[in-house]
C-alpha positions in Angstrom: 34.0 91.6 109.2 35.4 95.2 108.8 38.9 93.9 109.9 39.0 91.1 107.3 38.0 93.6 104.4 40.7 96.2 105.6 43.4 93.2 105.8 42.4 92.0 102.3 42.5 95.5 100.9 46.2 96.0 102.7 47.0 92.6 101.3 46.2 93.7 97.8 48.1 97.0 98.1 51.3 95.0 99.4 51.0 96.5 102.8 51.2 94.5 106.0 48.1 92.7 107.1 47.2 93.1 110.8 46.0 89.5 111.2 49.6 88.4 110.8 52.6 88.7 113.5 54.3 92.1 112.8 58.0 91.1 112.2 60.9 93.2 111.0 61.6 90.6 108.1 57.8 90.7 107.1 57.8 94.5 107.1 60.9 94.5 104.8 59.6 91.9 102.4 56.4 94.0 102.0 58.2 97.1 101.6 60.4 95.9 99.1 57.7 94.2 97.1 55.9 97.9 97.0 59.1 99.5 95.9 60.7 97.1 93.7 62.3 99.7 91.2 63.8 101.8 93.9 64.9 98.7 95.8 66.7 97.3 92.8 68.3 100.8 91.8 69.7 100.9 95.4 71.0 97.4 95.0 72.8 98.5 91.5 74.1 101.5 93.1 75.5 99.8 96.2 77.0 97.0 93.9 78.6 99.9 91.8 80.1 101.5 94.7 81.5 98.3 96.0 82.9 97.4 92.5 84.6 100.8 92.4 85.9 100.5 95.9 87.5 96.8 94.9 89.0 98.4 91.9 90.4 101.3 93.6 92.0 99.3 96.2 93.3 96.9 93.8 94.9 99.6 91.7 96.4 101.4 94.7 97.9 98.0 95.6 99.5 97.7 92.1 100.7 101.3 92.1 102.4 100.8 95.5 104.3 97.5 94.3 105.3 99.5 91.2 106.7 102.3 93.5 108.4 100.0 95.7 110.2 98.4 92.6 111.3 101.7 91.2 112.7 102.9 94.5 114.7 99.6 94.9 116.0 100.1 91.1 116.8 103.7 91.7 118.6 102.6 95.2 120.5 99.8 93.0 121.6 102.3 90.2 122.6 105.0 92.7 125.0 102.1 94.3 126.4 101.2 90.8 126.9 104.7 89.8 128.7 105.4 93.1 130.8 102.5 92.8 131.7 103.3 89.2 132.6 107.0 90.3 135.0 105.3 93.1 136.5 103.0 90.5 137.3 105.8 88.1 138.5 108.3 90.8 140.9 105.5 92.1 142.0 104.9 88.5 143.0 108.3 88.2 146.7 108.8 88.7 146.6 112.5 89.8 144.2 111.6 92.5 145.9 108.3 93.8 149.6 109.8 93.2 151.0 106.3 92.7 148.7 104.1 94.9 147.2 101.0 93.6 143.4 100.8 93.3 143.3 98.8 96.2 144.9 101.8 98.4 148.3 100.1 98.8 151.5 101.6 97.5 154.0 99.5 95.6 157.4 99.2 97.1 
């Protein structure tokens, strides 16, 4: 009779009772019931950390994409600039000394 009274007290205190098989899931459920506020706070914190991590990964991906676009645009503008410099250099009569822009001399 003493064990029944002890199990009733344990049940009322949300502690694991001894008359039931002791499994991990049962102990976790009892512990969560006893510490609801801490459990909810922990879940909220984990959710916040996961949301922050997902947001950071998304931002990093966006920044990398924009960086790649900027590098490509810079490369294209450097090629265009080099082509224009060559074109103006070839059009300068002092540099080409009578040659045509194609590099051929007129006869």
